[in-house]
PLY file of the C-alpha trace (Angstrom):
ply
format ascii 1.0
element vertex 315
property float x
property float y
property float z
element edge 314
property int vertex1
property int vertex2
end_header
2.90 26.85 -11.26
2.76 23.92 -8.90
1.29 20.59 -10.15
0.18 18.10 -7.41
-0.78 15.56 -10.24
1.40 12.33 -10.92
1.34 9.48 -13.58
1.65 6.20 -12.38
1.36 3.44 -15.10
-0.80 5.63 -17.43
-3.12 6.57 -14.44
-3.13 10.09 -14.30
-3.82 11.18 -10.35
-4.78 14.49 -9.55
-2.52 14.43 -6.13
0.53 12.59 -4.93
-1.19 11.48 -2.16
-3.71 8.22 -2.02
-5.61 6.39 0.56
-3.89 2.90 1.46
-5.97 -0.18 1.49
-7.63 -1.41 4.49
-8.31 2.00 5.89
-10.67 3.28 2.82
-13.09 0.13 3.13
-14.83 0.18 -0.66
-14.30 3.81 -1.28
-17.70 5.11 -0.01
-17.07 5.01 4.05
-15.61 7.91 4.22
-17.89 10.04 2.00
-20.06 10.31 4.78
-17.63 12.71 6.68
-18.21 16.21 6.16
-15.81 17.94 4.47
-14.11 14.94 3.16
-14.06 14.09 -1.11
-12.46 11.44 -3.03
-11.56 14.17 -5.48
-8.96 15.49 -3.16
-7.43 12.01 -3.24
-4.99 10.85 -5.87
-6.21 7.12 -5.75
-8.06 5.05 -3.21
-6.90 1.58 -2.59
-9.29 -0.61 -2.05
-10.19 -3.15 1.08
-8.32 -6.30 0.37
-10.44 -8.75 -1.75
-10.37 -12.75 -1.65
-12.25 -15.02 -4.14
-14.59 -16.23 -1.17
-16.26 -14.48 1.49
-13.91 -14.40 4.68
-15.09 -13.52 8.42
-11.65 -12.42 9.51
-9.76 -13.37 13.22
-11.48 -13.35 16.19
-11.11 -10.26 18.65
-9.54 -8.33 19.35
-8.54 -7.57 16.09
-6.92 -3.70 16.42
-4.70 -2.11 19.71
-3.35 1.07 19.86
0.27 0.73 20.56
3.42 3.13 20.97
3.31 5.66 18.05
1.08 3.22 15.81
-1.50 0.40 15.58
-1.32 -3.26 15.57
-4.36 -4.97 13.45
-5.32 -8.63 12.41
-8.24 -7.97 10.69
-7.92 -11.73 8.89
-8.89 -10.19 5.42
-12.62 -9.82 6.53
-14.20 -9.26 3.16
-17.31 -10.32 1.17
-15.75 -11.88 -1.61
-14.90 -10.96 -5.13
-18.18 -11.60 -6.89
-19.93 -9.70 -4.04
-17.54 -6.66 -4.52
-18.17 -6.48 -7.74
-22.00 -6.72 -7.83
-22.46 -4.51 -4.97
-19.71 -2.06 -3.92
-17.98 -1.35 -7.66
-21.70 0.28 -8.79
-21.49 2.77 -5.87
-18.14 4.23 -7.16
-18.03 7.45 -9.18
-15.27 6.55 -10.89
-14.54 10.20 -12.49
-13.70 11.61 -8.92
-10.20 9.19 -8.35
-8.46 6.35 -9.57
-10.05 3.30 -7.57
-7.63 0.31 -7.17
-8.66 -3.01 -5.91
-6.21 -4.89 -3.53
-5.71 -8.34 -4.83
-5.61 -10.98 -1.71
-5.28 -14.84 -1.82
-4.11 -18.15 0.32
-2.88 -19.71 -3.40
-1.15 -18.53 -6.15
-4.52 -19.94 -7.95
-6.83 -17.88 -6.11
-4.90 -14.74 -6.77
-5.20 -15.22 -10.44
-8.69 -15.83 -10.41
-9.75 -13.06 -8.58
-7.45 -11.00 -10.72
-9.40 -12.58 -13.87
-12.20 -11.21 -12.04
-11.55 -7.57 -11.91
-10.33 -7.53 -15.46
-13.67 -7.36 -16.36
-14.20 -4.41 -14.38
-13.99 -0.92 -14.79
-11.43 -0.68 -12.26
-7.71 0.71 -13.64
-5.33 -1.22 -12.10
-4.92 -3.74 -9.48
-2.82 -3.92 -6.08
-1.38 -7.59 -4.92
-0.96 -7.99 -1.53
1.82 -10.74 -1.44
2.02 -10.74 2.48
-0.96 -13.36 2.58
-0.10 -16.69 4.10
0.37 -19.67 1.40
-1.61 -22.49 2.36
-0.19 -24.89 0.37
3.52 -24.08 2.02
2.39 -24.13 5.72
1.29 -20.56 5.80
4.81 -18.97 4.72
3.88 -15.40 3.40
4.03 -15.30 -0.23
5.94 -11.82 0.42
8.83 -13.05 2.54
9.91 -15.14 -0.56
10.91 -13.92 -3.26
10.37 -17.35 -5.57
6.85 -17.39 -3.92
5.96 -13.38 -4.80
7.47 -14.25 -8.41
5.03 -17.15 -8.77
1.87 -14.66 -7.72
2.74 -12.22 -9.99
3.47 -14.42 -12.80
0.04 -15.84 -12.42
-1.69 -12.53 -12.30
-0.17 -10.96 -15.15
-1.15 -13.73 -17.08
-4.85 -12.91 -16.72
-4.74 -9.28 -17.01
-3.31 -6.25 -19.38
-4.22 -3.96 -16.70
-0.92 -2.27 -14.17
-0.04 -4.09 -11.40
0.91 -2.50 -8.57
2.75 -5.43 -6.20
2.81 -4.66 -2.52
6.02 -5.37 -1.06
6.63 -6.99 2.49
9.16 -5.35 4.88
9.28 -8.62 6.85
11.29 -10.71 3.69
15.24 -10.95 4.38
16.13 -8.91 1.02
13.42 -6.04 -0.42
15.45 -5.09 -2.87
15.43 -8.87 -4.41
12.27 -9.26 -3.68
11.34 -6.24 -5.92
13.67 -7.33 -8.99
12.06 -10.44 -8.91
8.43 -9.25 -9.15
9.10 -6.43 -11.29
11.06 -9.30 -13.82
7.33 -11.64 -13.43
5.30 -8.72 -14.74
4.91 -5.81 -12.03
4.18 -2.46 -13.59
4.70 -0.40 -10.18
5.46 -0.96 -6.23
3.87 -0.03 -3.02
6.26 0.11 -0.31
6.26 -1.00 2.47
3.09 -3.50 4.02
3.01 -3.67 7.81
5.58 -5.05 10.00
4.55 -7.89 12.20
4.21 -7.57 15.74
2.94 -8.34 19.05
1.68 -6.69 22.16
1.14 -8.81 25.36
-0.88 -8.26 28.44
1.26 -8.47 31.85
-1.50 -9.03 33.72
-3.50 -11.80 31.81
0.16 -12.70 30.48
-1.53 -13.09 26.85
-1.33 -11.52 23.73
-4.16 -8.60 23.34
-4.60 -9.39 19.86
-7.07 -12.38 19.56
-4.70 -14.02 16.51
-1.43 -13.65 19.02
0.31 -11.38 16.16
-0.63 -8.39 13.99
0.65 -6.09 11.39
2.20 -2.77 13.00
1.17 0.60 10.92
1.87 4.38 11.79
4.61 6.27 12.87
6.45 3.75 14.66
7.17 2.22 11.19
8.08 5.58 9.15
11.89 5.10 9.65
12.31 1.15 8.20
9.71 2.16 5.48
11.99 5.00 4.46
14.68 2.81 4.21
13.18 0.14 2.53
11.64 2.68 -0.13
15.12 3.88 -0.66
16.67 0.49 -1.17
13.63 -0.78 -3.87
14.44 2.42 -5.60
17.93 1.07 -6.11
16.10 -1.82 -8.43
12.88 0.56 -9.66
14.65 2.96 -11.29
16.71 0.99 -13.49
13.63 -0.33 -14.93
11.56 3.14 -15.05
9.02 1.35 -12.39
7.47 4.18 -9.84
7.03 3.18 -6.33
4.30 4.53 -4.09
5.63 4.84 -0.84
3.79 4.05 2.57
4.26 3.66 6.55
3.80 6.08 8.89
2.90 9.23 6.79
1.26 11.57 8.92
2.43 14.97 7.41
3.37 16.84 4.46
6.98 16.54 5.62
6.45 12.92 5.99
5.18 12.75 2.46
8.36 14.56 1.09
10.75 12.59 2.78
9.15 9.67 0.88
9.32 11.39 -2.27
13.16 12.15 -1.89
13.67 8.21 -1.16
12.11 7.46 -4.09
8.42 7.35 -4.16
6.68 9.03 -6.94
3.17 8.99 -5.00
2.81 8.30 -1.45
-0.63 6.65 0.40
-1.55 7.60 4.17
-3.40 4.76 6.02
-3.59 4.85 9.68
-3.14 8.85 10.45
-6.83 9.29 7.96
-8.24 6.89 10.67
-7.62 9.51 13.13
-7.94 12.96 10.82
-10.42 11.89 7.77
-9.43 15.23 6.12
-5.41 14.77 6.46
-4.74 14.24 2.62
-6.55 17.73 1.87
-4.04 19.43 4.57
-0.94 17.23 2.96
-1.78 18.18 -0.48
-1.44 22.25 0.80
1.73 21.47 2.39
3.34 19.51 -0.29
2.15 22.72 -2.55
4.01 24.79 -0.22
6.96 22.89 -0.13
7.13 22.77 -4.08
6.89 26.46 -4.10
9.59 27.26 -1.43
12.09 25.31 -3.43
11.06 25.94 -6.79
9.89 22.39 -7.88
7.06 22.38 -10.41
6.40 18.70 -10.18
6.67 15.71 -7.81
8.67 13.75 -10.42
11.33 16.71 -9.98
11.90 15.53 -5.96
11.39 11.78 -6.70
14.81 10.18 -5.70
16.84 13.48 -5.26
18.09 12.08 -1.52
21.87 12.81 -0.90
23.63 10.26 1.14
26.45 11.17 3.59
29.88 10.07 2.35
32.48 8.34 3.97
30.14 6.66 6.43
30.63 3.17 7.57
27.48 1.26 7.64
27.04 -1.20 10.49
24.30 -2.34 12.81
0 1
1 2
2 3
3 4
4 5
5 6
6 7
7 8
8 9
9 10
10 11
11 12
12 13
13 14
14 15
15 16
16 17
17 18
18 19
19 20
20 21
21 22
22 23
23 24
24 25
25 26
26 27
27 28
28 29
29 30
30 31
31 32
32 33
33 34
34 35
35 36
36 37
37 38
38 39
39 40
40 41
41 42
42 43
43 44
44 45
45 46
46 47
47 48
48 49
49 50
50 51
51 52
52 53
53 54
54 55
55 56
56 57
57 58
58 59
59 60
60 61
61 62
62 63
63 64
64 65
65 66
66 67
67 68
68 69
69 70
70 71
71 72
72 73
73 74
74 75
75 76
76 77
77 78
78 79
79 80
80 81
81 82
82 83
83 84
84 85
85 86
86 87
87 88
88 89
89 90
90 91
91 92
92 93
93 94
94 95
95 96
96 97
97 98
98 99
99 100
100 101
101 102
102 103
103 104
104 105
105 106
106 107
107 108
108 109
109 110
110 111
111 112
112 113
113 114
114 115
115 116
116 117
117 118
118 119
119 120
120 121
121 122
122 123
123 124
124 125
125 126
126 127
127 128
128 129
129 130
130 131
131 132
132 133
133 134
134 135
135 136
136 137
137 138
138 139
139 140
140 141
141 142
142 143
143 144
144 145
145 146
146 147
147 148
148 149
149 150
150 151
151 152
152 153
153 154
154 155
155 156
156 157
157 158
158 159
159 160
160 161
161 162
162 163
163 164
164 165
165 166
166 167
167 168
168 169
169 170
170 171
171 172
172 173
173 174
174 175
175 176
176 177
177 178
178 179
179 180
180 181
181 182
182 183
183 184
184 185
185 186
186 187
187 188
188 189
189 190
190 191
191 192
192 193
193 194
194 195
195 196
196 197
197 198
198 199
199 200
200 201
201 202
202 203
203 204
204 205
205 206
206 207
207 208
208 209
209 210
210 211
211 212
212 213
213 214
214 215
215 216
216 217
217 218
218 219
219 220
220 221
221 222
222 223
223 224
224 225
225 226
226 227
227 228
228 229
229 230
230 231
231 232
232 233
233 234
234 235
235 236
236 237
237 238
238 239
239 240
240 241
241 242
242 243
243 244
244 245
245 246
246 247
247 248
248 249
249 250
250 251
251 252
252 253
253 254
254 255
255 256
256 257
257 258
258 259
259 260
260 261
261 262
262 263
263 264
264 265
265 266
266 267
267 268
268 269
269 270
270 271
271 272
272 273
273 274
274 275
275 276
276 277
277 278
278 279
279 280
280 281
281 282
282 283
283 284
284 285
285 286
286 287
287 288
288 289
289 290
290 291
291 292
292 293
293 294
294 295
295 296
296 297
297 298
298 299
299 300
300 301
301 302
302 303
303 304
304 305
305 306
306 307
307 308
308 309
309 310
310 311
311 312
312 313
313 314
């Protein structure tokens, strides 16, 4: 028998495939699509939420790039109080695991948003440490292990719920970043967040995004994501901390590669925007692979990557 369910931080997920934050809105948008059901999804990571409402960045906010998307939404959201009051009551919590994505521009804001969602029925929180720290000149929390750890420590003090820390690939040493947030209280890690990029219109000589730069997602970043997950796994496995892998996943084979690299679960973002029913197809593909190779659980595949030996590493 093949069992697609996984357990992450005590949460039983019916599928090893989740919907990544930023693509699933507040968990209700895709339900109007014929054939879509949150029951097919192991977890739904809700949209990034700050303490106060944010209008987001000026347009253009999303642009297609080679094998991916550049986005600079700017965390547009109605604020934590409104999300709790207006959106959470619309969720059927029996369908899937719904996890809020917590964002902020200061350590204090992160801590307060976590405190507010600690009082809800949501089972866990994802901490988006790729946000800019306004008190430190706009440097992203996630690019500095010290700042990242301070955010997680403050969040940990305000909740006993599982904290899933979303790691930035833009930091110098993601393994060290993982170690620091685990020491600070992270229960799980998600890797990776988008890579920073820019697109230029040669005719206007200006960036196509209104904010000049944005996060690159989609198939273009998958090789980077796989390497980062593998690097993070070397640290996480020592602490029995699970990894949710994401970055360019668009098929069952993609997902399986992330399991082999060290992920206990995966999340799909950009590809779902193209095909809202993709998760159901990926589930079937994973199940077929498991039957073919004799695996009964996802855990049996996690971290099975066999590195080539006698190789010389170079740039």
